[in-house]
Backbone as CSV, one residue per row, in Angstrom:
resi,resn,N_x,N_y,N_z,CA_x,CA_y,CA_z,C_x,C_y,C_z
1,MET,0.824,-1.457,0.371,0.229,0.207,-0.270,0.905,1.430,0.615
2,LEU,0.711,2.171,-0.818,1.140,3.349,-0.925,1.189,4.106,0.380
3,THR,2.375,4.634,0.839,1.894,5.848,2.511,1.838,6.969,2.024
4,LYS,1.347,7.292,2.376,0.913,9.421,2.721,2.250,9.757,2.741
5,GLU,3.202,9.709,2.851,4.803,10.345,2.875,5.233,10.408,1.419
6,GLU,4.724,9.109,0.305,4.756,8.536,-0.457,4.700,9.173,-1.533
7,LEU,3.000,9.346,-1.301,1.946,9.954,-1.986,2.135,11.526,-2.549
8,GLU,2.390,12.005,-0.807,2.898,14.063,-1.226,4.294,14.135,-1.744
9,THR,5.315,13.280,-1.520,6.214,12.669,-2.315,6.078,12.702,-4.284
10,PHE,4.761,12.371,-4.089,4.853,11.602,-5.819,4.125,13.641,-5.902
11,LEU,2.832,13.802,-5.713,2.518,14.889,-5.419,3.680,16.218,-6.014
12,MET,4.591,16.736,-5.422,5.557,17.295,-5.235,6.498,17.733,-6.367
13,SER,6.512,15.982,-6.973,7.565,16.026,-7.835,7.189,15.729,-9.370
14,ASP,8.006,16.043,-10.499,7.834,16.330,-11.935,7.326,15.152,-12.347
15,GLU,7.320,14.067,-11.531,7.514,12.888,-11.853,5.648,12.575,-12.742
16,GLU,4.567,12.210,-13.607,3.503,12.328,-14.167,3.023,10.968,-13.443
17,THR,3.775,9.564,-13.617,2.951,8.495,-13.045,3.902,8.316,-12.022
18,LEU,3.364,7.501,-11.302,3.658,6.631,-10.250,2.905,5.114,-9.969
19,ASN,3.470,4.091,-10.115,3.357,2.802,-10.037,3.243,2.404,-8.397
20,ILE,2.230,1.846,-8.120,1.735,1.086,-7.266,0.906,-0.144,-6.942
21,PRO,1.378,-0.061,-5.365,0.623,-1.648,-5.224,-0.745,-1.775,-5.386
22,MET,-1.192,-3.011,-5.752,-2.545,-3.128,-5.950,-2.615,-3.632,-4.069
23,ALA,-4.096,-3.000,-3.672,-4.548,-2.490,-2.258,-5.986,-2.522,-2.727
24,PRO,-6.605,-2.559,-1.808,-8.298,-2.711,-1.434,-8.526,-0.761,-2.282
25,LEU,-9.669,-0.682,-3.202,-9.613,0.423,-4.071,-10.173,1.407,-3.069
26,ASP,-11.223,0.942,-2.101,-11.143,1.637,-0.638,-9.761,2.470,-0.131
27,SER,-9.599,2.117,-0.145,-7.896,2.198,0.960,-7.621,3.827,0.135
28,TYR,-7.384,3.505,-1.175,-6.696,4.316,-2.012,-7.461,5.641,-1.826
29,SER,-8.826,5.226,-2.291,-10.045,6.547,-1.778,-9.956,7.257,-0.316
30,THR,-9.815,6.572,0.280,-9.349,7.316,1.588,-8.239,7.630,1.951
31,LEU,-7.196,7.539,1.434,-5.751,7.965,1.169,-5.682,9.568,0.965
32,LEU,-6.474,9.394,-0.612,-6.481,10.654,-1.700,-7.113,11.308,-0.481
33,GLN,-8.641,11.249,0.109,-8.910,11.951,0.696,-8.460,12.665,1.992
34,SER,-7.464,12.029,2.201,-7.483,12.298,4.010,-5.968,13.828,3.569
35,ILE,-6.065,13.804,2.425,-4.616,15.286,1.851,-5.568,15.708,0.932
36,GLY,-6.927,15.772,0.799,-8.117,16.983,0.463,-8.599,16.285,-1.197
37,PHE,-8.004,15.784,-1.414,-8.389,14.897,-2.860,-10.719,14.624,-2.697
38,GLN,-11.353,14.528,-3.784,-12.235,13.641,-3.849,-12.263,13.482,-5.146
39,GLU,-13.107,12.274,-5.126,-13.436,11.112,-5.806,-14.376,11.424,-6.674
40,ASP,-14.448,11.536,-8.349,-15.466,11.777,-9.172,-16.288,10.539,-8.541
41,ASP,-17.285,10.876,-9.075,-18.412,10.040,-8.811,-18.551,8.489,-10.487
42,GLU,-17.633,9.127,-10.796,-17.057,8.387,-12.177,-15.992,7.399,-12.031
43,ILE,-16.721,5.915,-12.412,-15.652,5.120,-12.306,-15.277,4.104,-13.780
44,ASP,-15.109,4.061,-14.273,-14.970,3.639,-15.955,-14.456,1.928,-16.291
45,THR,-15.025,1.313,-16.238,-14.213,-0.298,-16.146,-14.786,-1.191,-17.542
46,ASN,-13.890,-2.122,-17.746,-14.853,-2.869,-19.258,-13.475,-4.067,-19.388
47,SER,-14.168,-5.298,-19.702,-13.671,-6.032,-20.095,-14.188,-7.214,-18.746
48,TRP,-13.102,-8.061,-19.182,-13.466,-9.494,-17.983,-12.006,-9.269,-17.021
49,SER,-11.250,-8.660,-17.481,-10.206,-8.772,-16.355,-10.455,-7.397,-15.846
50,ILE,-11.397,-6.450,-15.961,-11.881,-4.821,-14.910,-10.189,-4.476,-15.183
51,ASP,-10.117,-3.671,-15.832,-9.549,-3.167,-15.873,-10.444,-1.238,-16.075
52,PHE,-9.822,-1.195,-14.748,-10.705,0.326,-14.401,-10.146,1.642,-14.133
53,SER,-10.439,2.706,-14.206,-9.545,3.753,-14.181,-11.165,4.869,-13.184
54,MET,-10.276,5.286,-12.017,-10.699,6.241,-10.583,-10.446,7.764,-10.595
55,TYR,-11.184,8.652,-10.715,-10.889,10.342,-10.917,-10.553,10.841,-9.493
56,PHE,-10.018,11.814,-9.681,-9.816,12.519,-8.195,-9.486,13.673,-8.328
57,ASN,-9.817,14.457,-8.123,-9.361,16.573,-7.787,-9.278,16.728,-6.586
58,LYS,-8.803,17.955,-6.497,-8.519,19.043,-5.221,-7.555,20.200,-6.173
59,GLY,-9.329,20.989,-6.377,-9.060,22.097,-7.206,-9.088,21.943,-8.777
60,THR,-7.353,22.764,-9.199,-6.934,22.272,-10.518,-6.326,20.982,-9.848
61,ASP,-5.907,20.096,-8.936,-4.651,18.810,-9.786,-5.912,18.101,-9.398
62,LYS,-5.238,17.012,-10.831,-6.158,16.016,-11.042,-5.091,14.576,-10.820
63,LEU,-6.284,13.577,-10.860,-5.250,12.328,-10.360,-6.451,11.072,-10.774
64,GLU,-5.638,10.469,-11.911,-6.125,8.659,-12.071,-5.686,8.050,-12.278
65,LEU,-6.722,6.917,-10.972,-5.845,5.680,-11.390,-6.505,4.958,-12.040
66,ASP,-5.282,3.797,-12.419,-5.676,3.324,-13.511,-5.402,2.119,-13.629
67,GLY,-5.984,0.277,-13.590,-5.142,-0.682,-13.333,-5.617,-1.739,-13.404
68,SER,-5.769,-2.794,-13.265,-6.589,-4.285,-13.291,-6.945,-5.087,-12.651
69,LEU,-7.906,-5.198,-12.112,-8.099,-5.788,-11.264,-7.705,-7.263,-11.238
70,TYR,-7.755,-8.137,-11.742,-7.040,-9.623,-12.270,-5.496,-9.537,-12.369
71,TYR,-4.807,-8.048,-13.500,-3.570,-8.532,-13.359,-2.785,-7.077,-12.885
72,GLY,-3.345,-6.593,-12.488,-2.500,-5.286,-11.393,-2.559,-4.499,-12.077
73,ASN,-0.871,-4.247,-12.086,-0.582,-3.017,-13.134,-0.822,-1.980,-12.712
74,TRP,-0.851,-1.210,-11.509,-1.505,-0.325,-11.129,-0.577,1.017,-10.890
75,THR,-1.694,2.246,-11.505,-0.745,3.490,-11.800,-1.334,4.693,-11.328
76,LEU,-0.872,5.313,-10.305,-1.341,6.355,-10.844,-1.017,7.840,-11.220
77,ILE,-1.977,8.484,-11.868,-1.041,9.439,-13.294,-2.246,10.905,-13.185
78,LYS,-0.492,11.966,-12.600,-0.843,13.237,-13.142,-1.902,14.146,-14.068
79,ILE,-2.866,14.396,-14.257,-3.661,14.694,-15.373,-3.382,16.072,-15.654
80,LYS,-2.817,16.608,-16.873,-2.633,17.915,-17.207,-3.885,18.498,-17.809
């Protein structure tokens, strides 16, 4: 699970993506909300592997949590 400190370091960095470990999606929602991000109501999913995208925003900052519930490969992406 991504820690609050790792998340804040990523947000302050010039990096646009961060590979993160699989964890309950609610855990990531709670972590992002703890630093002021709001979860959008929209969650995109497709196919049997349940690829997903969840969106979060805080003012002009926007993030996408993207991955697969089957394969993993979770990524946190800064949206410009």
